[in-house]
C-alpha positions in Angstrom: 22.8 -4.7 -20.7 20.8 -1.6 -21.5 17.3 -0.2 -21.6 15.3 -0.6 -24.8 14.7 3.2 -24.8 16.8 6.1 -23.6 16.4 7.0 -19.9 14.2 10.0 -19.3 14.7 10.5 -15.5 16.5 9.1 -12.5 15.1 7.6 -9.2 16.1 6.6 -5.7 14.9 3.2 -4.4 14.0 2.4 -0.8 13.4 -1.2 0.4 10.8 -2.2 3.0 10.5 0.2 5.8 13.4 2.4 4.8 12.2 5.9 3.9 13.5 9.4 3.4 15.3 11.3 4.9 17.4 8.1 5.4 19.8 7.4 2.5 18.2 5.3 -0.3 19.1 1.6 -0.7 19.8 2.2 -4.3 20.6 5.8 -5.4 20.6 7.7 -8.7 19.2 4.9 -10.9 18.9 5.9 -14.6 15.4 4.8 -15.7 12.5 5.3 -18.1 9.2 6.3 -16.6 5.9 6.3 -18.5 2.2 6.7 -17.5 -0.2 3.8 -17.9 -3.4 5.2 -16.6 -5.5 2.8 -18.8 -4.4 0.1 -16.4 -5.8 1.7 -13.2 -8.7 -0.8 -13.0 -7.9 -4.2 -11.5 -7.7 -7.1 -14.0 -10.1 -10.0 -13.7 -8.7 -12.7 -11.5 -6.1 -10.5 -9.8 -7.5 -7.4 -8.2 -4.4 -6.9 -6.0 -2.1 -5.5 -8.8 -3.2 -2.0 -9.7 -0.7 0.3 -11.3 -0.6 3.6 -13.1 3.0 3.9 -14.2 5.7 1.6 -15.7 9.4 2.0 -14.9 12.1 0.4 -16.9 15.5 -0.2 -15.3 18.6 -2.3 -16.0 18.4 -5.9 -15.1 21.0 -5.5 -12.4 19.1 -2.9 -10.4 18.0 -4.2 -6.9 14.2 -3.4 -6.9 11.6 -5.5 -5.1 7.9 -6.0 -5.1 5.7 -7.2 -2.3 4.0 -9.8 -4.4 3.3 -13.2 -2.7 4.2 -12.0 0.8 7.8 -10.9 0.4 9.3 -8.7 3.0 7.7 -5.6 1.7 7.8 -3.7 -1.6 10.3 -1.1 -2.6 9.3 2.5 -3.0 10.7 4.6 -5.8 11.2 8.4 -5.6 11.4 10.3 -8.9 13.8 12.0 -9.6 15.3 11.5 -6.1 14.3 11.1 -2.5 12.7 14.6 -2.5 10.5 13.8 -5.5 7.3 11.9 -6.2 6.8 8.6 -4.4 5.7 5.4 -6.2 5.0 2.0 -4.6 6.3 -1.0 -6.5 3.4 -3.4 -7.3 5.2 -6.0 -9.4 8.6 -6.5 -11.1 9.1 -8.5 -14.3 12.0 -9.3 -16.5 12.0 -8.5 -20.3 14.5 -9.3 -23.0 16.3 -12.0 -21.0 19.4 -13.3 -22.9 19.4 -10.3 -25.3 21.2 -7.0 -25.3 18.0 -5.4 -24.1 17.6 -7.4 -20.9 15.9 -5.2 -18.3 13.3 -5.1 -15.6 9.8 -3.7 -16.0 8.5 -2.3 -12.8 4.7 -1.7 -12.3 4.2 1.3 -10.0 1.3 3.0 -8.2 1.9 6.7 -7.7 1.4 7.9 -4.1 0.3 11.4 -3.0 1.7 14.2 -5.0 2.4 17.7 -3.7 1.3 20.1 -6.5 2.6 21.8 -8.5 5.0 19.0 -9.5 7.1 18.5 -12.6 8.4 15.1 -11.4 5.6 13.1 -13.1 
């Protein structure tokens, strides 16, 4: 399966309490990152999912959210473990059963060291 758009960056994924400088749980993932600042305000009825970026990855990528009390969300570092950190707020599947089957990952950007060209 493939992404519905060409990848524009890469990322490293860390699960739960694993963080750099340790090796990532999933390294060098080809992905498409886009800003979604219009979604920064919580939606009515669900104030716990606040995101400012969307990441698209292939359906086979092991990436996890912390929704409904799972063991802890993944953290995504763009373009690698030395880059900008994003916390995974939610993961959804899009295009299931088609050639464009992939995951949409809702992210919240963490502190950035400026200047940065990673976001």
